[in-house]
N, C-alpha and C positions, 0 to 999 in steps of 0.2 A: 438482312432485316435491320441490323444495328445502323448501318449506313443510311438506310431509307428513313428511319424515324429521326435519327440525328440531324440529317439534312432538312427534314420537315420542320423541326422545332427551331433550328437556326434560321430558316426562311421566315417563320412567324415572327421571331425576335427582330430580324432585319427589317420587317415591315414597319417597325416603329422608328427606324432611322430617319433623321430629318431629311436626308436626300431623297429617300423613297417617298416620304409624305409629300414633299414638294412635287415630285414627278407624278404622284397620284392626283394632285390638284390641277396639273397641267391641262388635261382634257377639258376641265370645267372652264379654265381661262380661255382656251382656244374656242370652245363652244360659244362662250359669251361674246368674244371678239368677232367671230364669224356671224353670229346672230345680229349683233349691232351693225356690223358693216353691210351685210346683205339687206337688213331692214332699212337702213338709211338710203341705200341705192335702189332697191326694188320693191319696197313694201306697197306703195301706192299702185305700182304697175301690177303686182301680184293680186291685190284686192280687186282691181278692175277686171282682170282676166277671169278670176274665179267667179265674180259677180255675174259677168256676161255668160259664163258657162252654166251657172245655176239657173239664170233666167231663161236660157235656151232649152233647159230640160223640162219636159212635160211633167214628169213626176214631181220635181221640185216646185213647179208652179202650182200643182194640185195641193201639195203639202202646205205651201205658203198661203193659198186661199183658205185652207182649213184652219191654219193658225190665226189668220185675220178674223175669221168668224168666231173664234174663241177669245179674241182680244189679246192675242199673243203675237202681234205683228213685229214686236221688237226683237223676237228671237231670230228673225231673218237677218237683221243687221249683225247679230252676234255670230251667226253661222258662218259668214264669209271669212272673218279673221281666224276662226277656229279651224276651218278647212286648210287655210294657208299654214297655220302653225303645225297642225298634225301632219301635213305633207312634207314640210321643209325640215322639221326637227330631226326625223330619223336620218336624213342625208347629212345634216350637220354633225350629228353624233358619230356616224360611221367615219366621216372624214377625220374628225378629231381623234377618234380611237386609233385609226390607222397611223396617223402622224405620231401619236404617243407610242404605239407599238414599235415603230421604227426607231424611236429615241430611247425607249425604256430598256429593251432587252440588252443592247450593248452596254448601257450605263450600269444596269444592275449586275451584269456579269463582271464588269470592271470593278464594281464596288466589292463584290465577294473576293475577287482575285487580290485586290489591294489590301483587304482586311485580313484574310485567312491564308492566302497563298502568294505572298509577295516574291518568294524565291522560285516559284514555278516557272520553268522556262517556256517562253512563247515560241512555238514552232510554226504558227500561222498556216495550218493545214487546210483552212477553208477560206478562200478568197471571196470577195463580194459576188463575183460572177458565179462561182461554184455554189455559194449559198443561195442565190436567187434561183439557179437551176434546180438545186435540191428541193427548195420549197415549192417551186412550180410543179415539179414532177410528183412530189408527194401529195400535193393538193389535187392534181388530176387523178391520181390513183384513188384517193379518198372519195372524190366525187363519183368516180366510176363504181366504187364499192357501194356507195349509198344508193345509186340508181339501181344497181343490180339487186340489192337487198330489199328494195321497196315491197315486193310481193310478200316477203317474210314478215313485214311489219303488221300484217293482218292477223298474225298469231299473237295474242295479247302480251305474253311475257317478252317476246323478242323486240317489240318496239321500245322497250325500256332498256334493252341490252345492246342491240346492234348499233344504233346511231352513236351512243356514248363511246362504244368500243372503237368505232371507226374514227370518230373525232379525237379520241384519246390517242390512237395510233398516230394520227396526223400531228397532234400536239407534241408528242414525244419526239417524232422525227424532226420537226422544225426547231423546237426549243432546245433539244439536246445538241443538235448541230450548232445552233447559235452559241450555246454555252461552251462548246469545245473548239469553235472556229479559230480563235486566236491562240490557244495554248497547245492543242493537240495536233500531231501530224495526221495525215490521212490514214496511215496504217494503225496508229493508236486509236483513232476514232472508230475504225471498223472493228478493232478488237474489243473496245468498250461496248459498242452496240451489240456485239455478239455475246459478251459475258453478262451484260446487265439488261438485256432486252425486256424481260418480264417485269423487272422493277421499274424501268423507265416507262413501259406501257401502263403499269399500275398508277404511276404519278400522273400520266396524261389523262387516264380515264377519271381519276379522282378530281383533277382540275376541271375536266369537262363537266362533271356533275356540279361542281361549285359554280361554274359559269352559268348554270340554269337559274340561280337565285336572282341575279339582276333582271333576267327576263320576266320573272314573275312580278317584280316591282314595275317594270316597264309596261306590262299588260295592265296592271292596276292603274297606272297613270293614264293609259289610253282610255280606260273605261270611266275613270273619274276625272272629268275635264277640270273640275275645280282644283284638284290636287296635281294636275299635269305638270305645272311649273316647278313644283317641289319634288315630285317623285321621279321625274325623268333625270334631273341632275344627280339625285341620290343614286339611281340605278347606274348611271355612267361612272360615278365615283366608286361604287362597290365593284363594278366590272373592272375598273382600273386596278383596284386593290387585289382582286382575284388574279389578274394578269401579272401584277407585281409578285404576288406569292408564288405563282407558277414559275416565273422566270428565276426567282431566287432559289426555289426548291431544285430546279434543274441545275442551276449554276453550282450550288453547294454539293449536290450529289455527283455531278459529272467531274468537277475539278478535284473533289476528294478521291473519286475513283481513278482519275488520271494520275494523281500523286501516288496512290497505292500501286498502280500498274508500273510506274517508273521505278519505284522502290523495289518491286519484285524483279523487274528486268535488271536493275543494278546488282541485286544479290545473285541473280543467275549469271550475270557477266563476271562477277567476282569469283563465283564457283568455277566457271570455265577457265578463267585465268589461273586459279589455284591448281586445277587439274593439269593444265598445260605445264606449269612450273614443276609439279611433282613428276610428271612424265619426263620432262627434260632432265631433272635430277637423277631419276632412275636410269635414263639412257646414258648419262655421264658416269654414273657409279658402276655400271656393268663392266665397261672396259677396265676400270681401275681395279675391280675385284679380280678380273682375269690376270692382270699384270702382277697383282699381289700373290696370286697362287703360283704364277710362273717363277717368281723370285725365291720361292721356298726351297730349302735343300732337298735334293732328291727329285726335284721336278724335272720332267723331260725337256 
């Protein structure tokens, strides 16, 4: 528990590091660049396509006629760009966050290793191919578990327990692997997963619940069109900070646990060597004692 809370508070403090703050702003920069680029290239085309689709819809035509009868025909002109914005923004956000996730996790783990564990040996037990296979396999298992558990969601308490538990398991599997990929060997990683499974799962579940906060802001932005432009970037930034906190927490915990494991193994190795030296000395001393007894007067 000491390691769990110590790594958490260190992760919170590291979130104030200038490098982390810059990385947290990166998705906003990417989102703005993608929005401006796609808008410059495809805005007029998207408006024409949406306008044609809306005019072809019987329901929209009826609603449009009703708005005209109320003197609100101008709302139809506003509806087209809003549909484009609400449709494209989630795709841009997802792409931005995926790019940042690929960049942030290794950078944050490197930051923790540089500041706290500069002498920790790198054994590179997780290559890029192994990491991708591990993440893909873990994701498939999590999705299967989610699908299988859907009938249980009808029981009111379980819908608040099962999905976060499954996503927490996936988070700990992926992030703990990433935190140990460069420094731990495959054997050390398996040993750490075995020893600290409950603590790592707890970190994953807690971070999963934290990840629900930006979703509430995102939903508010979708409901309040006037605040959409402000709330959605805010949700993206908070989500990035949650991701940074999760990565830093796993990095601090896993690297500290790895250091402790190696210190324990070093002590065990020294104890074995000492026992071997003592056994060797005892083996050498035994013949000498026999020779000493044989040289005494009266000895046969």
